[in-house]
C-alpha positions as CSV (number, residue, x, y, z in Angstrom):
1,M,0.0,0.2,0.1
2,T,1.4,3.4,-0.7
3,I,0.8,7.0,0.2
4,F,-1.4,7.4,-2.9
5,R,-3.9,4.9,-1.7
6,M,-4.8,6.5,1.4
7,R,-8.1,8.2,0.9
8,H,-10.3,7.5,3.9
9,L,-9.4,8.1,7.6
10,L,-11.5,6.6,10.3
11,V,-11.3,8.4,13.7
12,L,-12.5,6.6,16.7
13,L,-13.4,9.2,19.8
14,P,-13.5,7.1,23.0
15,G,-14.1,10.1,25.8
16,N,-17.3,10.8,27.3
17,R,-17.2,14.5,27.1
18,F,-15.6,17.1,24.8
19,G,-12.3,18.2,26.2
20,G,-8.8,18.9,24.9
21,A,-8.3,15.5,23.3
22,E,-11.4,16.0,21.2
23,A,-10.5,19.7,20.3
24,H,-6.9,18.4,19.3
25,T,-8.7,15.4,17.1
26,L,-10.9,17.9,15.2
27,R,-8.0,20.1,14.5
28,L,-6.2,17.0,13.2
29,C,-9.4,15.9,11.2
30,A,-9.7,19.5,9.6
31,A,-5.9,19.3,8.5
32,A,-6.6,15.8,6.9
33,E,-9.8,17.0,5.1
34,A,-7.9,20.0,3.5
35,S,-5.2,17.5,2.3
36,G,-7.8,15.7,0.2
37,L,-8.8,12.7,2.8
38,M,-12.1,11.7,3.4
39,V,-12.7,11.4,7.3
40,T,-15.4,9.5,9.3
41,I,-15.7,10.2,12.9
42,A,-17.4,7.5,15.2
43,A,-18.2,8.7,18.5
44,G,-20.7,8.1,21.3
45,P,-23.9,10.3,22.0
46,A,-22.3,12.3,24.9
47,L,-20.0,14.0,22.1
48,H,-22.9,14.8,19.4
49,P,-23.3,17.0,17.8
50,L,-19.9,17.4,16.3
51,P,-19.1,20.1,14.0
52,A,-19.7,19.1,10.3
53,A,-17.3,19.6,7.3
54,P,-17.6,18.9,3.8
55,G,-16.7,15.2,3.2
56,R,-16.9,14.6,6.9
57,R,-19.3,11.6,8.2
58,V,-20.2,11.4,11.7
59,L,-21.2,7.9,12.9
60,E,-23.2,7.7,16.2
61,L,-21.9,4.3,17.9
62,P,-21.0,3.3,21.4
63,I,-17.4,3.7,21.0
64,T,-17.2,5.8,24.5
65,W,-15.2,3.7,27.2
66,R,-17.5,2.5,29.8
67,R,-16.4,2.5,33.5
68,G,-17.2,-0.9,35.4
69,L,-16.3,-4.5,34.7
70,V,-13.2,-4.3,32.3
71,E,-14.2,-7.5,30.3
72,T,-17.8,-6.1,29.4
73,A,-16.4,-2.6,28.6
74,R,-13.8,-4.0,26.3
75,E,-16.1,-6.2,24.4
76,A,-19.0,-3.5,24.0
77,Q,-16.1,-1.0,22.6
78,A,-14.5,-3.7,20.3
79,E,-18.1,-4.6,19.0
80,A,-18.6,-0.6,18.2
81,T,-15.1,-0.4,16.6
82,R,-15.9,-3.6,14.3
83,A,-19.1,-1.8,13.2
84,A,-17.4,1.5,12.5
85,L,-14.5,-0.3,10.5
86,A,-17.3,-2.2,8.5
87,E,-19.3,1.1,7.8
88,A,-16.3,3.2,7.2
89,S,-14.1,1.1,4.7
90,A,-11.2,3.2,5.7
91,D,-7.5,3.1,4.8
92,A,-6.2,3.9,8.2
93,V,-7.6,4.8,11.7
94,L,-6.9,7.6,14.3
95,L,-7.4,6.5,18.0
96,P,-6.7,9.4,20.3
97,L,-6.7,8.5,23.9
98,P,-7.8,11.0,26.7
99,W,-6.6,8.1,29.1
100,P,-4.4,5.4,28.5
101,D,-6.9,2.6,28.9
102,Q,-9.9,4.3,27.2
103,G,-9.1,2.5,23.8
104,A,-8.7,-1.1,25.2
105,G,-11.7,-2.5,23.2
106,A,-10.9,-0.5,20.1
107,M,-7.4,-1.9,20.0
108,Q,-8.4,-5.3,20.2
109,A,-10.7,-4.7,17.0
110,L,-8.0,-3.2,15.5
111,A,-5.6,-5.8,16.1
112,E,-8.0,-8.3,14.5
113,A,-8.2,-5.9,11.5
114,R,-4.7,-5.3,11.1
115,I,-5.6,-1.9,9.9
116,P,-2.7,0.8,10.0
117,T,-3.7,2.9,13.3
118,L,-2.1,6.1,14.6
119,V,-2.5,6.1,18.3
120,I,-2.0,9.4,20.2
121,A,-1.7,9.6,24.0
122,H,-3.0,12.8,25.4
123,L,-2.5,11.8,29.3
124,A,-1.0,9.4,31.4
125,P,-1.3,9.3,35.2
126,H,1.6,9.6,37.7
127,G,2.3,6.3,39.6
128,A,3.4,2.9,39.3
129,E,-0.2,1.3,38.8
130,P,-1.7,1.3,35.4
131,P,-5.3,2.0,34.8
132,P,-7.4,-0.8,35.3
133,G,-8.5,-1.2,31.6
134,L,-4.8,-2.2,30.9
135,D,-5.2,-5.9,31.6
136,E,-3.3,-8.7,29.8
137,E,-5.8,-9.0,27.1
138,T,-5.5,-5.3,26.2
139,L,-1.5,-5.3,26.4
140,A,-1.7,-8.3,24.1
141,A,-3.9,-6.4,21.7
142,A,-1.5,-3.4,21.8
143,A,1.3,-5.7,20.9
144,A,-0.2,-6.9,18.0
145,I,-1.9,-3.7,16.3
146,R,-0.1,-2.2,13.5
147,A,0.6,1.1,15.2
148,E,2.5,4.3,15.3
149,W,2.3,5.5,19.1
150,V,2.4,9.3,19.6
151,A,2.2,11.3,22.8
152,V,1.8,15.0,23.2
153,S,4.7,15.0,25.6
154,A,7.8,13.4,26.7
155,P,6.6,12.9,30.3
156,T,3.2,11.3,28.8
157,A,5.1,9.4,26.3
158,A,7.4,7.8,29.2
159,R,4.6,7.0,31.1
160,F,2.5,5.6,28.4
161,A,5.0,3.4,27.2
162,R,5.3,1.8,30.6
163,F,1.8,1.3,31.1
164,L,1.6,-0.5,27.7
165,R,5.0,-2.1,27.9
166,L,6.2,-0.7,24.8
167,P,9.9,0.4,24.2
168,P,10.3,3.8,25.4
169,S,11.7,4.8,21.9
170,Q,8.4,3.4,20.2
171,V,6.5,6.3,21.4
172,A,7.0,9.6,19.7
173,T,6.3,13.1,20.9
174,V,4.7,15.6,18.9
175,P,4.1,18.8,20.8
176,N,0.8,20.6,20.5
177,G,0.6,23.8,18.4
178,T,-2.0,26.3,17.9
179,D,-3.5,28.6,15.2
180,P,-2.9,32.6,15.7
181,P,-5.7,34.1,17.5
182,P,-8.6,35.4,15.7
183,Q,-9.3,39.0,14.8
184,L,-11.4,40.1,18.1
185,D,-11.3,43.6,19.7
186,R,-10.1,43.1,23.2
187,A,-11.7,46.1,24.6
188,L,-15.1,45.0,23.5
189,A,-14.5,41.2,24.4
190,R,-13.5,42.6,27.9
191,H,-16.8,44.8,28.2
192,A,-18.9,41.8,26.9
193,S,-17.5,39.3,29.1
194,R,-18.2,41.6,32.4
195,T,-21.5,42.9,31.2
196,G,-22.7,39.0,30.4
197,L,-21.6,38.3,34.2
198,G,-23.0,41.5,35.7
199,L,-19.4,42.8,36.8
200,G,-18.2,46.3,36.8
201,P,-15.7,47.2,33.6
202,E,-12.7,47.0,35.7
203,T,-13.4,43.9,37.7
204,P,-10.5,41.5,37.3
205,V,-11.2,38.3,35.7
206,A,-9.2,35.1,35.9
207,L,-10.3,32.3,33.6
208,F,-10.3,28.6,33.9
209,L,-11.0,26.9,30.8
210,G,-11.3,23.2,30.8
211,R,-12.8,20.1,32.2
212,L,-14.3,20.3,35.7
213,D,-12.6,17.4,37.6
214,E,-9.8,16.6,39.9
215,A,-7.1,16.1,37.3
216,K,-7.8,19.5,36.1
217,G,-7.8,20.9,39.8
218,A,-11.3,22.2,39.6
219,D,-12.1,21.0,43.0
220,R,-9.6,24.0,44.0
221,L,-11.7,26.9,42.6
222,P,-14.1,27.7,45.2
223,M,-11.7,28.5,47.8
224,L,-9.2,29.8,45.3
225,A,-11.9,32.2,43.9
226,E,-12.6,33.6,47.6
227,A,-8.8,34.0,48.4
228,F,-8.5,36.1,45.0
229,A,-11.7,38.0,45.7
230,R,-10.6,39.2,49.1
231,R,-7.0,40.4,47.2
232,T,-8.5,41.9,44.3
233,S,-12.6,42.1,44.3
234,G,-12.2,39.9,41.3
235,V,-13.8,36.8,40.1
236,I,-12.5,33.4,38.6
237,V,-14.9,32.3,35.4
238,A,-14.8,28.9,34.9
239,A,-15.7,27.4,31.5
240,G,-16.4,23.7,31.0
241,T,-18.3,20.6,32.2
242,G,-17.2,17.8,34.0
243,T,-18.0,15.1,37.0
244,L,-17.4,17.7,39.6
245,E,-19.8,20.5,37.9
246,A,-22.9,19.8,40.3
247,A,-20.7,20.1,43.4
248,L,-19.3,23.2,42.3
249,R,-22.4,24.6,41.5
250,S,-23.7,23.8,44.8
251,E,-20.7,25.5,46.4
252,A,-20.5,28.5,44.2
253,S,-24.0,29.9,45.1
254,E,-25.1,33.3,43.9
255,G,-23.0,36.0,44.6
256,H,-19.8,33.7,44.8
257,P,-16.5,34.8,43.1
258,L,-16.5,31.6,41.3
259,R,-18.7,31.9,37.9
260,L,-19.7,28.7,36.3
261,I,-20.9,29.3,33.0
262,G,-20.4,25.8,31.2
263,Q,-19.1,24.9,28.1
264,H,-18.7,28.0,25.7
265,A,-18.8,28.0,22.1
266,Q,-16.1,30.4,21.5
267,P,-13.5,30.3,24.0
268,A,-11.4,32.8,22.1
269,E,-13.6,35.4,23.2
270,L,-13.1,34.2,26.7
271,L,-9.4,34.3,26.4
272,A,-9.6,38.1,24.6
273,G,-11.7,39.2,27.7
274,A,-9.9,37.8,30.5
275,D,-6.8,39.2,32.8
276,A,-5.3,35.6,33.5
277,L,-5.5,32.3,32.7
278,L,-5.3,29.7,35.6
279,L,-4.2,26.1,35.3
280,P,-4.4,24.6,38.8
281,S,-3.9,21.1,37.4
282,R,-2.8,18.0,39.1
283,L,-2.0,16.5,35.7
284,E,-1.8,17.6,32.1
285,G,-0.4,16.3,28.8
286,D,0.5,19.6,26.9
287,P,-2.5,22.1,27.4
288,L,-3.5,23.8,24.3
289,V,-5.2,26.4,26.2
290,F,-1.9,27.7,27.5
291,L,-0.6,27.9,23.9
292,E,-3.9,29.8,23.2
293,A,-3.6,32.2,26.0
294,A,0.0,32.6,25.0
295,S,-0.8,33.7,21.6
296,W,-3.1,36.5,23.0
297,G,-0.6,37.8,25.5
298,L,-2.6,36.5,28.4
299,P,-0.5,36.0,31.4
300,V,-0.7,32.2,32.8
301,V,-0.6,31.2,36.6
302,A,-0.4,27.2,36.6
303,S,0.7,24.5,38.8
304,P,4.0,23.0,38.2
305,E,2.2,20.0,37.3
306,A,0.0,21.9,34.7
307,L,3.3,22.7,32.7
308,E,5.2,19.6,33.2
309,A,5.6,19.3,29.3
310,L,7.8,22.5,29.1
311,G,10.3,21.1,31.6
312,E,12.9,23.8,32.7
313,A,11.2,26.4,30.2
314,A,7.9,26.5,32.5
315,P,9.0,29.1,35.0
316,A,10.2,31.5,32.0
317,V,6.7,31.6,30.3
318,A,4.2,31.2,33.5
319,A,3.9,32.1,36.9
320,L,4.1,28.9,38.8
321,A,2.6,28.1,42.1
322,D,1.8,25.4,44.4
323,A,-2.0,24.9,43.7
324,A,-2.5,23.2,46.9
325,D,-1.3,26.3,48.8
326,L,-4.2,29.0,48.1
327,A,-2.5,31.8,49.1
328,E,0.5,31.4,46.9
329,M,-1.8,30.6,43.8
330,A,-3.8,33.8,44.9
331,D,-1.0,35.9,45.2
332,A,0.3,34.8,41.9
333,L,-3.2,35.6,40.4
334,V,-2.9,39.1,41.7
335,G,0.7,39.8,40.4
336,A,-0.7,38.4,36.9
337,V,-3.7,40.8,36.9
338,H,-1.7,43.6,37.8
339,G,0.8,43.3,35.1
340,T,4.2,43.3,37.0
341,P,7.4,43.7,35.1
342,A,8.0,39.8,35.7
343,T,4.6,39.3,34.3
344,R,5.4,41.0,31.2
345,E,8.3,39.4,30.7
346,R,6.7,35.9,30.9
347,V,3.9,37.0,28.8
348,E,6.6,37.9,25.9
349,A,8.4,34.9,26.4
350,A,5.2,32.8,26.3
351,R,3.9,34.5,23.0
352,H,7.2,33.7,21.2
353,L,6.8,30.1,22.4
354,A,3.2,30.0,21.0
355,A,4.4,31.4,18.0
356,S,7.0,28.7,17.4
357,R,4.3,26.0,17.9
358,S,2.0,26.3,15.0
359,A,-1.0,24.1,14.5
360,Q,-0.1,23.6,10.9
361,T,3.5,21.9,11.7
362,M,1.6,20.0,14.5
363,A,-0.8,18.6,12.0
364,T,1.7,18.0,9.3
365,R,3.9,16.0,11.5
366,Y,0.9,13.7,12.5
367,L,-0.3,13.5,8.9
368,S,3.2,12.4,7.9
369,R,2.9,9.6,10.5
370,L,-0.4,8.4,8.9
371,R,1.1,8.4,5.6
372,R,4.2,6.3,6.8
373,L,1.6,3.9,8.3
374,M,0.6,3.1,4.9
375,A,3.9,1.7,3.8
376,P,4.0,-2.2,4.1
377,P,5.0,-3.2,7.6
378,L,8.8,-4.3,7.7
379,L,9.3,-7.7,9.3
380,G,9.8,-7.6,13.0
381,G,9.1,-3.8,12.9
382,P,6.3,-2.1,15.1
383,G,3.2,-4.2,14.5
384,G,4.9,-6.1,11.8
385,G,4.6,-9.5,13.7
């Protein structure tokens, strides 16, 4: 099989809510479509409706990874993947993994089909124990699949390879990239965001943009918002959904300085209108939202865990603070919204970093790997069996 025979890409989305992995995947789908590929996306009902595009098909199938008994979840996802393969008749498959074991059933079906597959690891937890879905059957499927393995950061790649018992060199790293920010009037965006929230025009606004779960540090938001408000009379705006949403809404009652606005259709408008981005995460891969904020010139306050992908460069592009220390993180937010000299230096360094990490370059690297998959496997090579 050659590069010229790759015409149709099947994309499997195993996540149960729309987040960074899904946004990243749709960016790759758009690049694939722009290069002339037909794209079919298979996803569970929790992710519908997905954006339409010329030439794109969307299949509603129970691809979503289920929590519970691993054998039952694996077989259900494997059966849905077999149905997607039969319906799409694709030449290659893209499998993004928000969590290392969320494609356990998909990998079983893909190993059976021997179809070229690009697997992208977005997150991998700390610690020695693998996620429960990575049992011996799943690991056997991972060993048999004809795949290229990629992670969004070097730390994620190392942990992912260990969990799946892959040689470390077999999991490549493709850092995330972002598009230049759209043309928006910052003053108008700032006015609109504050008017919509019933805030005064000068009220400081720190933005949390992502899933409302513990990995993202969303449980820290109510008390952090209170500490921030005591120092500045400002608010923290949280845009997103997740497992903690109901608990956060109960805690952040009317008048509370944490404002929950749900999933927002135009996150660029939120970034354009905010004073700082907040990343109090316990775990990240390579957060796209950091690059998006940096491209806007928006100061970022983050936990060290949130920006582990940047390694030693992180302190130069964001104010790092211990997210478990509310006073330390609130103080860092104050410095960010007040625009201290150190803040301005970090903003400029972050802007240069974002400019060097283009979404087009990122997509080109992924598409190159997809095309390389179409070459006949070498005996003894990855997935060559």
